[in-house]
N, C-alpha and C positions, 0 to 999 in steps of 0.2 A: 664741604661738601658733601656727605653723607651726613652729618652732626642735620644740617641745614634740613636734607630731605627726610629724616626722619621727624625733626618738630612739624613740617609742613603735614606730615601722614596724621601726626598727632592733634591736630589744629583741626584739620579736614575732618571732623569726627562731629556726631550728632551732640555727644554728651558736652565737648567741650561748647559748641554752641549755647547749649542751654545753660551751661555753669556762665556761659559771659552773661546771658540774658538776665542769672539773677543776680551776679555780682555788680552787674552796674545799677541798679537801683540800690541797694544795699551799700556801695561807698559813696555815693550822695549823700546818703540819710548820715553814713559815719564821719564827712566831713565836718559837718556843721558840726559835730557832738566833740570830735577832734580838736579843732580850732576853741573851740569853749572852754575843754579837759584844761587846755594851757593858760586858762587865766589863773593869776595869781593870786585872787580874791575869790577865787572858787571854793565853796562850802560842800561837804560832804551831799549835805541833801539836795542841793541844785547839783551837782552833779548828778546824784540819783535819779532827780525829776529830769533833768537832759537824758540821761539814760531809756528811763522808761517810756520818753514819745519819741527817741529810735526805734526803741525795741517794739513799739506799737507799729511804727513804719514798718518795719522788716518783718513783723509779724502777719503783715496784709498782705504780704507777698504771697503765704500759705493760702490764702481761697485766689491767690492770682495765678495759682500753677498753671489749671487750662491756657489762660490767657499767655503764658510765659512758654508754653509749648508750642502755643499757634504763632506766637513770635517766633521762635527757635524753627520752626518749621517754614515759617515763610524764609526767615535768614539762609535756612539749607536749601529751600530752592533758591534759592537769588544765589546761592556760592557752588551751584552743581553740588553739593556734599547729601551721601545719600541719609535721608531721616531714618533710622533704627535703634531702638531701646530695648533691653533686654532685662534693666535690674528695674526692681521696687522703690520708691523711697524708704527711709529708715524713719520709724517713729519710736522717739523718745518719753520714758514715762513722766508723769507731770508731778512736781517738787511739791507736798502741801505743807501747810503752816508748821506743824507739831514736830515736820522733818527738820525746818531751815530753823527751827527755836534749839532744835537735839544737836544740831549742827553747831550752833553759837555756842551752848553749853560746853560742847565736847570739846570746842576751841579754847575759849576761854576759864577751862574749868577753875582754876587757881585764884579765880575772881569770880564768880558767879556760882552758885550752887544748882543742884538739879529741881529747884522750887523754882526755875526764873519762866516757865511753862505756864505755871500754874497763875502766878502773878501776870502776869500778860494776859490770861483770859480774863481776869478778875479786874484789872483797871482795866481794860476794853471796855469790860460793861458799865464801870464805875462813872468812866466820861463818856458812854453810849447816854446813861441816864441822866446825866445833869446838864450837856452841852446838846444842842443843836448838831443835826448830821453836815449841815454847810461850814458851824465854826469849827467841826473835827475835821473836816477836810481842806479847810484853810491853815490847820495849826503845825506852826513847823514843829523840827527837833526839840527845838530852844525855847518855843512856846510850851512843850509838853515837862521841859524838866522846870522850868521854873512857875508851872504848874503844881507840880509836884513839892516843891519845897516852897511855896508858900500856900499852899495847902497842910504841909506837915507830913506827908506820905511818904516820905522818905524809910522812916522807920518801917513801916508796913509795907512798902513792895520794894525793901533795899537792895534786890536783883535791876529790878527793872530800873530804878536809877544808877546804880554802876554800868549796866547796858547800855545807857543813853549817853554816860559818859566815855565809854569807849568807845561808841559812834561819834560824839563831837571830836575826838582827838585821833581817828583814823586819820593818818594819809592819802587825802582826793587821786593824788598822781605823782607820779616819777617827776614833772615837768620842773618844780622848787630842785629837786636833788639837780637834776640834768642843767640847770641854767646858774647853780653854783659850781658845776663842772668847767662852767663855757667861760666862767670868770675866774676861775683861777688858771685858766689858760691864758687871760689878759694878764693875769697881774705877773705870774712866775714867767716873762718871758725872756729871751736870751742873756739883758743887761741886767738880769736880778736873777742869774742863774743861782747864783752861789745865797739866794735868800735863806734863812733860817727858818726852822716849821714853826716856831712858836711867833715868829713875825709873818709870816704868810697866813698862818689862821688870824691870826687878829686883822691885817688888813681885808682878807676876803671877809671876815665879818663884816668891818665897818662897810665894806662895797655891796654887800648882800641885801644888808639891812640898814642900805640909805637913806632908805623914809625918816626913820631912827636917830639915823645919825646924821641930821639935816637940822635938827631940833635940838642938836649936842652941842654947847658951846666950847670949841676946842684951842 
């Protein structure tokens, strides 16, 4: 009873109502992105595009803060909650292009050199002078890799090409790994409790890669 009373007091607060009004549209936009991120054939670039659109929806809430306050004030009046605010919103610094590339170099310092940022700036100018803006906007990361290979630019921009390869091989989500563990639970049940590790790994691989297994004549 005391816990319920304490929880009720925390919920009867203007800040809680504001947070409720903020999170409701955020969770709606994240629900669509969350479902798409669990797709088996999802690429890193499509995931990035999906997240960018979701981030854009969330960023619009920043300009709608006054409207959110009005909605929160209305709910507080409806629920007989005093509307009192004492703290201001916290602002975060903007991260610029060179800072992001520096973080990438630091993380993959064994694969790319400190010349990565310079090569990015040069190849950006090269592509802008050769292709139209609409073509560059629709260019996928795979297309950029093909362009570098076809025009024999790998020796001129080696760090950019290695960065693209790293980008293409980074796992998008952990959904595939989670599906693998779910499949293991179905394989190693109480009837197969004594199965060996090698046999378990082989059966799990056949089940996880079942689309390729169907083409194998066993």
